[in-house]
C-alpha positions in Angstrom: 8.5 55.5 -41.3 10.0 56.3 -38.0 13.0 58.5 -37.7 15.1 56.0 -35.4 14.4 53.1 -38.0 16.0 55.5 -40.8 19.1 56.4 -38.4 19.4 52.7 -37.6 19.1 51.7 -41.4 21.6 54.4 -42.3 24.2 53.2 -39.5 23.9 49.5 -40.5 24.5 50.3 -44.1 27.3 52.8 -43.4 29.0 50.1 -41.2 28.7 47.5 -43.9 30.0 49.6 -46.6 33.1 50.7 -44.4 33.7 47.2 -43.6 33.6 46.1 -47.2 35.7 48.9 -48.4 38.4 48.4 -45.7 38.5 44.7 -46.7 38.9 45.2 -50.4 41.5 48.0 -49.9 43.5 45.8 -47.6 43.5 43.0 -50.2 44.7 45.5 -52.8 47.4 46.8 -50.4 48.6 43.5 -49.2 48.4 41.1 -52.0 50.8 42.1 -54.6 49.6 39.6 -57.2 46.3 41.3 -57.2 47.2 44.2 -59.3 50.0 42.5 -61.2 47.5 40.0 -62.8 45.8 43.0 -64.2 48.8 44.8 -65.4 49.9 41.5 -67.3 46.7 41.6 -69.5 47.7 45.2 -70.8 44.4 46.7 -69.4 46.1 48.5 -66.5 49.4 50.4 -67.0 52.1 50.1 -64.4 52.4 54.0 -64.1 49.3 54.0 -62.3 50.4 51.6 -59.8 51.5 54.4 -57.1 48.0 56.0 -57.4 46.1 52.7 -56.6 48.2 52.0 -53.7 47.8 55.6 -52.4 43.9 55.1 -53.0 44.0 51.8 -51.0 45.8 53.6 -48.1 43.2 56.5 -48.2 40.4 54.0 -48.3 41.6 52.0 -45.3 42.1 55.1 -43.3 38.7 56.5 -44.2 36.8 53.3 -43.5 38.5 52.8 -40.1 37.6 56.5 -39.4 34.0 56.0 -40.5 33.7 52.7 -38.2 35.0 54.7 -35.2 32.5 57.5 -35.9 29.6 54.9 -36.1 30.7 53.3 -33.0 30.9 56.5 -30.9 27.6 57.8 -32.5 26.1 54.4 -31.1 27.8 54.6 -27.8 26.5 58.0 -27.4 22.9 57.1 -28.5 22.7 54.1 -26.3 24.3 55.8 -23.3 21.8 58.6 -23.5 18.8 56.1 -24.0 20.2 54.2 -20.7 20.4 57.3 -18.8 16.9 58.5 -19.5 15.6 55.3 -18.3 17.4 55.5 -15.2 16.4 59.0 -14.6 12.6 57.7 -15.5 12.9 55.0 -13.0 14.3 57.3 -10.0 11.4 59.6 -10.6 8.6 57.0 -10.6 
């Protein structure tokens, strides 16, 4: 398999995981009823609530950071490839 295909696959999967993680964490952070329904069953204790909210906040921040890194990497690679093509055309 080609190395660029591997990099593309990793970028796509990383981007999807980041989007899904941010979405789920935003749901947990913004929807007050999400955790209260679990607390009412007795499976989840109210004492763990601050930890869950903190986890959601950290997941949102790290997901956004990951998306930014992926976008910067793609911008750098596409910019390099476009620049290489321009140089090749000028030298021809």
